[in-house]
C-alpha positions as CSV (number, residue, x, y, z in Angstrom):
1,X,20.7,53.2,79.1
2,X,22.7,49.9,78.6
3,X,24.4,48.4,75.5
4,X,26.3,45.2,75.0
5,X,28.7,44.7,72.0
6,X,31.2,42.2,71.0
7,X,34.9,42.8,71.1
8,X,38.0,40.5,70.6
9,X,38.5,40.3,74.4
10,X,34.8,39.7,75.0
11,X,31.6,41.6,75.5
12,X,31.7,45.3,76.1
13,X,29.0,46.5,78.5
14,X,28.2,50.2,78.9
15,X,25.8,52.5,80.7
16,X,25.6,56.3,81.1
17,X,24.5,58.5,83.7
18,X,22.5,61.7,82.9
19,X,22.0,64.4,85.6
20,X,18.8,66.9,85.8
21,X,21.1,69.5,83.9
22,X,21.7,67.3,80.9
23,X,25.3,66.3,81.8
24,X,26.2,62.8,80.6
25,X,28.9,60.5,81.9
26,X,29.5,57.1,80.0
27,X,31.0,54.1,81.3
28,X,32.2,51.0,79.7
29,X,33.8,47.7,80.6
30,X,35.0,44.5,78.8
31,X,33.5,41.4,80.5
32,X,35.3,38.0,80.2
33,X,32.9,35.0,79.8
34,X,34.4,31.8,81.2
35,X,32.4,29.0,80.1
36,X,34.0,25.6,78.7
37,X,31.9,23.3,76.6
38,X,31.3,19.9,78.1
39,X,33.5,17.0,77.1
40,X,31.6,14.1,75.8
41,X,32.7,10.3,75.5
42,X,30.8,7.6,73.9
43,X,31.7,4.0,74.3
44,X,30.1,1.1,72.4
45,X,28.8,-1.5,74.8
46,X,28.8,-4.5,72.2
47,X,29.1,-5.0,68.4
48,X,29.3,-1.7,66.4
49,X,27.9,-3.5,63.3
50,X,24.1,-4.5,63.7
51,X,21.4,-5.8,61.3
52,X,18.5,-3.4,60.6
53,X,16.2,-3.2,63.6
54,X,18.9,-4.6,65.8
55,X,20.0,-3.0,69.2
56,X,23.0,-0.7,69.7
57,X,24.1,-0.3,73.2
58,X,26.4,2.5,74.4
59,X,27.9,4.2,77.5
60,X,27.6,8.1,77.2
61,X,29.6,10.1,79.6
62,X,30.4,13.8,79.9
63,X,32.1,16.2,82.1
64,X,31.7,19.9,82.5
65,X,34.1,22.1,84.4
66,X,31.2,24.2,85.6
67,X,28.6,22.5,87.8
68,X,26.3,25.6,87.6
69,X,25.6,25.0,83.9
70,X,23.0,22.2,85.0
71,X,20.4,21.0,84.1
72,X,22.1,19.6,80.8
73,X,20.2,18.5,77.9
74,X,21.6,15.3,76.1
75,X,20.4,14.8,72.5
76,X,21.5,11.6,70.5
77,X,20.8,11.7,66.7
78,X,20.8,8.1,65.6
79,X,21.1,8.7,61.8
80,X,18.0,7.1,61.0
81,X,15.5,10.0,61.9
82,X,15.3,8.8,65.5
83,X,16.3,11.1,68.3
84,X,16.8,10.2,71.9
85,X,16.7,13.1,74.3
86,X,17.1,13.5,78.1
87,X,18.1,15.9,80.7
88,X,20.7,15.5,83.6
89,X,21.0,17.5,86.8
90,X,24.1,15.9,87.9
91,X,27.2,14.8,86.2
92,X,26.4,11.2,86.8
93,X,23.4,10.2,84.9
94,X,22.2,7.2,83.1
95,X,21.0,7.2,79.4
96,X,19.7,4.2,77.8
97,X,19.4,3.6,74.0
98,X,16.0,3.3,72.6
């Protein structure tokens, strides 16, 4: 049997061992999850005020201390119902506005 619960210090993982005579020993340990959210920078590449239907260009960069989190999913919500989504398998990846 295995259980996972949340504690202030992190998830608590436990198990138990039962022998043929019904004796049970339980074990628990607290795990530390070390994952930091990526840091995102968005830099406009031209005017920040545009006419309806105009084009807005930007440069988006991000860093992630953990390279094992890839692939990353990048989603831009433009505020007009349009969404741009792509994925990156490395920390240097181009994303073009649409």
